[in-house]
C-alpha positions in Angstrom: 19.4 -15.6 -10.9 17.1 -16.8 -8.2 16.7 -15.8 -4.6 15.8 -17.3 -1.3 12.8 -15.3 0.0 11.1 -15.2 3.4 7.6 -13.9 3.8 6.9 -12.7 7.4 3.2 -12.7 8.2 2.6 -15.2 5.5 -0.9 -16.2 6.9 -2.3 -12.6 6.9 -4.2 -10.8 4.2 -1.1 -9.0 2.8 1.2 -12.0 3.3 -1.0 -14.3 1.3 -1.2 -11.6 -1.4 2.6 -11.4 -1.5 2.7 -15.1 -2.2 0.1 -14.7 -5.0 2.0 -11.8 -6.6 5.4 -13.5 -6.4 3.9 -16.4 -8.3 1.9 -14.3 -10.8 4.9 -12.2 -11.7 7.2 -15.2 -11.8 9.7 -13.7 -9.4 12.8 -15.9 -9.4 12.5 -17.8 -6.1 14.9 -20.6 -5.4 13.3 -21.3 -2.0 10.4 -19.7 -0.2 10.1 -19.7 3.6 6.7 -18.7 5.1 7.0 -17.3 8.6 4.4 -16.2 11.2 3.7 -16.3 15.0 3.9 -19.6 16.9 0.1 -19.9 16.8 0.3 -20.3 13.0 3.1 -22.8 13.0 2.1 -25.9 11.0 -0.5 -24.1 9.0 -0.1 -24.4 5.2 0.2 -21.8 2.5 0.4 -22.5 -1.2 3.1 -21.2 -3.5 3.7 -22.4 -7.1 1.2 -25.2 -6.5 3.2 -26.5 -3.5 1.9 -26.6 0.0 4.4 -25.1 2.5 4.3 -25.3 6.2 4.6 -22.1 8.1 7.6 -21.8 10.4 7.9 -19.8 13.6 9.4 -16.3 13.2 10.6 -16.2 16.9 13.5 -18.6 16.4 14.1 -18.3 12.7 17.8 -17.5 11.9 17.4 -15.7 8.4 20.9 -16.9 7.5 21.0 -17.4 3.7 17.8 -15.4 3.1 18.3 -12.9 0.3 15.0 -10.9 0.6 12.6 -10.8 3.5 9.1 -9.4 2.9 7.6 -8.3 6.2 3.9 -7.8 6.7 3.3 -8.5 10.4 2.9 -5.1 12.0 5.2 -2.4 13.4 6.1 -4.2 16.7 7.3 -7.3 14.8 9.2 -5.2 12.2 10.9 -3.2 15.0 12.3 -6.3 16.6 12.8 -8.7 13.7 13.7 -6.6 10.7 17.1 -5.6 12.1 17.8 -9.2 13.0 17.1 -10.3 9.5 19.1 -7.4 8.1 22.1 -8.3 10.3 22.0 -11.8 8.9 22.3 -10.5 5.4 18.7 -10.4 4.2 17.4 -7.3 2.6 14.1 -6.4 4.3 11.2 -4.9 2.5 8.9 -3.9 5.3 5.1 -3.1 4.9 4.6 -1.7 8.5 4.8 1.9 9.4 7.7 1.5 11.8 10.7 2.2 9.5 9.0 4.6 7.0 10.2 7.9 8.5 13.7 6.8 9.5 16.2 9.0 7.6 18.5 6.1 6.8 15.7 3.9 5.4 14.4 4.6 1.9 10.6 4.8 1.5 9.8 3.5 -2.0 7.1 3.5 -4.6 8.8 2.1 -7.7 6.9 4.2 -10.2 7.8 7.3 -8.3 11.3 7.1 -6.7 12.9 3.8 -7.8 16.3 5.6 -7.9 16.2 5.9 -4.0 16.2 2.1 -3.6 20.0 2.0 -3.4 19.8 3.6 0.0 18.9 0.2 1.4 22.6 -0.5 1.9 22.7 1.7 5.0 20.6 -0.7 7.0 19.5 -3.4 4.6 15.9 -2.2 5.1 13.5 -0.7 2.7 10.1 0.7 3.7 6.7 0.3 1.9 4.5 3.4 2.3 1.0 3.4 3.7 -1.6 1.9 1.4 -3.4 5.2 0.8 -0.2 7.0 0.2 1.1 4.5 -2.4 -1.8 4.9 -4.8 -1.9 8.6 -4.3 1.7 9.3 -5.2 1.5 7.0 -8.3 -1.2 9.4 -9.6 0.6 12.6 -8.4 4.1 12.0 -9.7 3.5 12.5 -13.4 1.4 15.6 -12.8 4.0 17.0 -10.4 6.7 16.5 -13.0 4.5 18.4 -15.6 3.2 21.3 -13.6 4.6 21.3 -10.0 2.2 20.5 -7.2 1.8 23.2 -4.5 -1.0 21.7 -2.4 -3.1 18.6 -2.2 -6.4 18.1 -0.4 -7.5 14.4 -0.2 -10.4 12.5 1.3 -10.0 8.8 1.4 -12.6 6.0 1.3 -10.7 3.1 2.7 -11.9 -0.5 2.7 -12.0 -2.8 5.8 -9.3 -5.1 4.5 -6.8 -2.3 5.3 -7.5 -3.1 9.0 -7.1 -6.9 8.6 -9.1 -10.1 8.7 -11.0 -9.2 11.8 -12.2 -6.0 10.3 -13.5 -7.7 7.2 -15.2 -10.3 9.3 -16.9 -7.5 11.4 -18.3 -5.9 8.2 -19.7 -9.3 7.1 -21.1 -10.2 10.5 -22.7 -6.7 11.1 -24.3 -6.7 7.6 -25.7 -10.2 8.3 -27.0 -9.1 11.7 -28.8 -6.1 10.3 -30.6 -8.2 7.7 -31.9 -10.6 10.4 -32.5 -7.9 13.0 -29.8 -9.0 15.4 -28.0 -6.5 17.6 -24.8 -4.9 16.0 -21.8 -4.7 18.3 -18.7 -2.8 17.1 -15.5 -4.6 18.2 -12.6 -3.8 15.7 -14.1 -0.4 14.8 -15.2 2.4 17.1 -18.7 2.5 15.5 -20.9 0.3 13.3 -19.2 -0.1 9.9 -22.0 -1.9 8.1 -24.1 0.7 6.1 -22.0 3.4 7.7 -18.8 5.4 7.2 -16.3 6.2 10.0 -14.1 9.3 9.8 -11.4 7.8 12.0 -8.5 5.5 11.0 -5.6 4.9 13.5 -5.2 7.0 16.7 -5.9 10.7 17.1 -3.0 13.1 17.5 -2.9 16.3 19.4 -3.6 18.5 16.4 -6.8 16.7 15.7 -5.6 14.7 12.7 -5.4 10.9 12.9 -2.2 9.1 12.5 -3.4 7.7 9.2 -3.8 11.3 7.9 -0.4 12.3 9.3 1.2 9.3 7.5 -0.2 10.5 4.2 1.2 14.0 4.8 4.7 13.0 5.8 5.1 10.1 3.5 4.1 12.1 0.4 6.7 14.6 1.2 9.4 12.0 1.7 8.6 10.0 -1.5 7.7 12.8 -3.8 8.7 16.3 -2.7 9.1 17.9 0.8 7.7 21.2 -0.5 4.2 19.7 -1.2 1.6 20.7 1.3 -1.0 18.1 1.9 -4.1 17.7 4.1 -6.1 14.5 4.4 -9.3 13.2 5.9 -9.2 9.4 6.1 -12.5 7.5 6.2 -13.3 3.8 6.7 -16.1 2.6 4.4 -18.2 -0.6 4.2 -16.1 -2.1 1.3 -14.1 -5.3 1.6 -11.2 -4.5 -0.7 -10.2 -1.4 -2.6 -9.3 2.1 -1.5 -10.7 5.2 -3.2 -9.6 8.9 -2.9 -11.1 12.2 -3.9 -8.1 14.3 -4.7 -7.9 18.1 -5.2 -4.6 19.5 -6.5 -3.3 23.1 -6.8 -0.3 23.4 -9.2 2.4 26.0 -9.8 1.8 26.1 -13.5 -1.4 25.9 -15.6 -2.5 22.4 -16.5 -5.8 21.5 -18.2 -7.9 18.4 -17.6 -7.1 17.3 -21.2 -3.4 17.6 -20.6 -3.6 15.8 -17.3 -5.6 13.0 -18.9 -3.0 12.5 -21.6 -0.1 12.7 -19.1 -1.7 10.1 -16.8 -2.4 7.8 -19.8 1.4 7.7 -20.4 2.4 7.2 -16.7 3.7 3.9 -15.4 1.2 2.1 -13.1 -1.7 4.3 -14.0 -4.9 3.4 -15.9 -7.1 6.3 -17.0 -10.9 5.4 -17.2 -12.5 8.8 -17.5 -15.7 9.1 -19.6 -18.2 11.8 -18.7 -21.2 9.5 -18.7 -23.0 7.1 -16.4 -20.5 4.5 -15.3 -17.6 6.2 -16.9 -15.4 5.8 -13.9 -13.8 3.0 -11.8 -15.1 1.9 -8.4 -13.4 -0.4 -5.8 -15.3 -3.5 -6.9 -13.8 -3.1 -10.4 -10.2 -2.6 -9.2 -9.9 -5.8 -7.1 -7.2 -8.1 -8.3 -5.7 -5.5 -10.6 -2.2 -4.1 -10.4 -3.0 -0.6 -11.7 -3.9 2.6 -10.0 -7.1 3.9 -11.7 -7.8 7.6 -12.3 -11.2 8.9 -13.2 -13.3 12.1 -12.9 -10.4 14.3 -14.1 -11.7 17.9 -14.2 -10.6 21.4 -13.6 -11.2 23.1 -10.3 -12.4 26.6 -11.0 -12.1 27.7 -7.3 -8.3 28.0 -7.4 -5.8 29.0 -10.0 -4.3 26.0 -11.7 -6.4 23.4 -10.0 -7.6 19.9 -10.8 -9.8 17.3 -9.1 -9.4 13.5 -9.6 -10.9 10.2 -8.4 -8.2 7.6 -7.6 -8.9 3.9 -6.9 -6.7 0.9 -6.3 -6.6 -2.5 -4.7 -5.1 -1.8 -1.4 -3.8 -5.3 -0.8 -2.0 -5.2 -4.1 -0.6 -1.7 -5.0 -1.1 -0.5 -1.4 1.0 -3.3 0.0 2.0 -6.6 -1.6 2.5 -5.6 -5.2 4.6 -2.6 -4.2 6.8 -4.8 -2.1 7.3 -7.3 -4.9 8.0 -4.5 -7.4 10.8 -3.3 -5.0 12.2 -6.8 -4.9 12.2 -7.0 -8.7 14.2 -3.8 -8.9 16.6 -5.0 -6.3 17.2 -8.1 -8.4 17.7 -6.3 -11.6 19.9 -3.4 -10.4 21.5 -4.3 -7.1 21.7 -8.0 -6.3 24.0 -10.5 -8.0 23.0 -13.9 -6.9 23.8 -17.1 -8.8 20.8 -19.5 -9.4 
């Protein structure tokens, strides 16, 4: 069983990571088609030791494509995902555009793989926001064990979540500071080097940013609509890897020891929690790994049945590309029947 796969946005951070993960996990690809904007046509990407020339998305037909992995932004997904779906491709979309459509499943395989079958309504499956994906991987087993009432989360999100230009800005600003050159914010609203910015995406009328809103509504859709969640999303001067400080209030008692053991058994989770110097995971250590790491597990004495956690993951992998490929793997095992 092998599949013809298109990667839309193949030259971007996440698109390239999708190619890497498809290769690493030996996803059964009979043919891979890299697609991007016209300005990227003719550029080359590497897949399975072969150089492939990027084709233009604008005039690509999608006929014969089995799975289309989209990572080119909401405007592109709005226009081109339905076109690909109408031609028979199953779209796995990494943008925010389709996530809250009632007839489009929003999937994190370790959490709600059973909902993937809903793709048949539109031939589209949505990937969650990067910060949501790692959060719900950690929350799911704890919710099953003790029932989550409320979550308070502060994120520490790397610049790669805002794309190539954002990473370049962190690098150029850092260099400028060392040589005493002026620092000019372009991609970000304020200096990102040696600074933190409590602002990701646009502000909404209630004072939350759209990134914070995404975490609230996506967690409800993926995990449980009864969970109350409030978030503060912060951009930090890190190239890759998102971190989250998570405070959870449960319906039932749960100890830190119980939580530690539950998380150790959970799919997609690695517990690294030693109460000593360095006994936790930081973004630098998670880069290139598939897992969502959980550290600093402790009881919160300020609320009844409360825990606090530190959650870290590679946002280009579990927060985007890996999650999409995992969805494709489940599609292949459970839903698609395609001859090699």
